[in-house]
C-alpha positions as CSV (number, residue, x, y, z in Angstrom):
1,X,122.9,111.1,66.3
2,X,124.6,114.2,65.2
3,X,121.4,116.4,65.6
4,X,120.5,115.0,68.9
5,X,123.8,115.6,70.4
6,X,123.7,119.2,69.1
7,X,120.5,119.5,70.6
8,X,121.5,118.0,73.9
9,X,124.5,120.4,74.0
10,X,122.6,123.4,73.4
11,X,120.2,122.5,76.1
12,X,123.1,122.1,78.7
13,X,124.4,125.3,77.3
14,X,120.9,127.0,78.3
15,X,120.6,125.1,81.6
16,X,117.6,123.4,80.4
17,X,118.4,120.1,82.0
18,X,115.1,118.3,81.6
19,X,114.9,119.3,78.0
20,X,118.3,117.6,77.5
21,X,117.0,114.5,79.1
22,X,114.0,114.3,76.7
23,X,116.2,114.7,73.6
24,X,118.4,112.1,74.6
25,X,115.8,109.8,76.0
26,X,114.2,109.4,72.5
27,X,117.3,108.1,70.9
28,X,118.1,106.0,73.9
29,X,114.9,104.1,73.6
30,X,115.5,103.4,69.9
31,X,118.9,102.3,70.5
32,X,117.9,100.3,73.5
33,X,115.4,98.1,71.3
34,X,118.3,97.2,68.9
35,X,120.7,96.6,71.4
36,X,123.2,99.4,70.1
37,X,126.7,99.6,71.4
38,X,126.0,103.5,72.4
39,X,122.8,102.4,74.6
40,X,124.7,102.7,77.9
41,X,126.6,105.8,77.1
42,X,123.1,107.7,76.1
43,X,121.9,106.5,79.5
44,X,124.6,107.9,81.3
45,X,124.3,111.3,79.5
46,X,120.4,111.2,80.3
47,X,121.5,110.8,84.1
48,X,124.1,113.3,83.9
49,X,121.8,116.2,82.6
50,X,118.9,114.9,85.0
51,X,121.4,115.4,87.8
52,X,121.5,119.0,87.4
53,X,117.6,119.1,87.1
54,X,117.4,117.4,90.6
55,X,120.3,120.0,91.8
56,X,118.0,122.8,90.5
57,X,115.2,121.5,92.3
58,X,117.1,121.2,95.7
59,X,117.7,117.5,95.5
60,X,121.3,117.3,96.0
61,X,121.4,113.7,97.1
62,X,119.4,112.6,94.0
63,X,121.6,114.7,92.0
64,X,124.6,113.1,93.1
65,X,123.3,109.6,92.9
66,X,122.5,110.1,89.3
67,X,126.0,111.6,88.6
68,X,127.4,108.5,89.9
69,X,125.4,106.9,87.1
70,X,126.7,109.1,84.5
71,X,130.3,108.3,85.8
72,X,129.7,104.5,85.9
73,X,128.7,104.8,81.9
74,X,131.4,107.5,80.9
75,X,134.3,104.7,79.9
76,X,132.0,103.9,76.9
77,X,133.0,107.3,75.5
78,X,136.0,106.0,73.6
79,X,137.4,107.0,70.2
80,X,135.9,105.8,67.3
81,X,132.4,105.9,68.3
82,X,129.9,107.6,66.1
83,X,130.0,111.6,66.8
84,X,132.8,111.0,69.4
85,X,133.6,114.6,69.1
86,X,130.1,115.7,70.0
87,X,130.0,113.4,72.9
88,X,133.1,114.7,74.3
89,X,131.8,118.4,74.0
90,X,128.8,117.3,75.9
91,X,130.8,115.7,78.6
92,X,132.9,118.8,78.8
93,X,129.9,120.7,79.6
94,X,128.7,118.2,82.2
95,X,132.2,118.2,83.9
96,X,132.3,121.9,84.1
97,X,128.6,121.8,85.5
98,X,130.0,119.2,88.1
99,X,132.7,121.3,89.1
100,X,130.8,124.3,89.6
101,X,127.7,122.7,91.4
102,X,128.4,119.4,92.9
103,X,132.0,119.1,93.9
104,X,131.9,121.7,96.7
105,X,130.2,118.8,99.1
106,X,131.4,115.4,100.0
107,X,128.9,112.8,99.3
108,X,128.9,108.7,99.6
109,X,127.2,109.3,96.1
110,X,129.4,111.3,94.5
111,X,132.1,109.4,92.4
112,X,135.4,111.4,92.1
């Protein structure tokens, strides 16, 4: 999980959001099959990264919907989980992107 989160974070830093999605999706599929406790959190992070790819493509409404999914699963980010510090770092990057790119417009989809 550590290497996956590191790659996810690097992709976010380089604004390669589709690649960040892909990196996390592989692990999500593995975790989903075994009903791992982090499955929903990974799904949230996938949606968080994808929101910014959609925004890049001019699909603000879709981006805002996916951001809401990200925030829906964010409560699973709790101390004691595997690689907590890296999950927090990834969340910090996503939250900074939200403040810069999504917060400027009110939306029925955007959870604040």
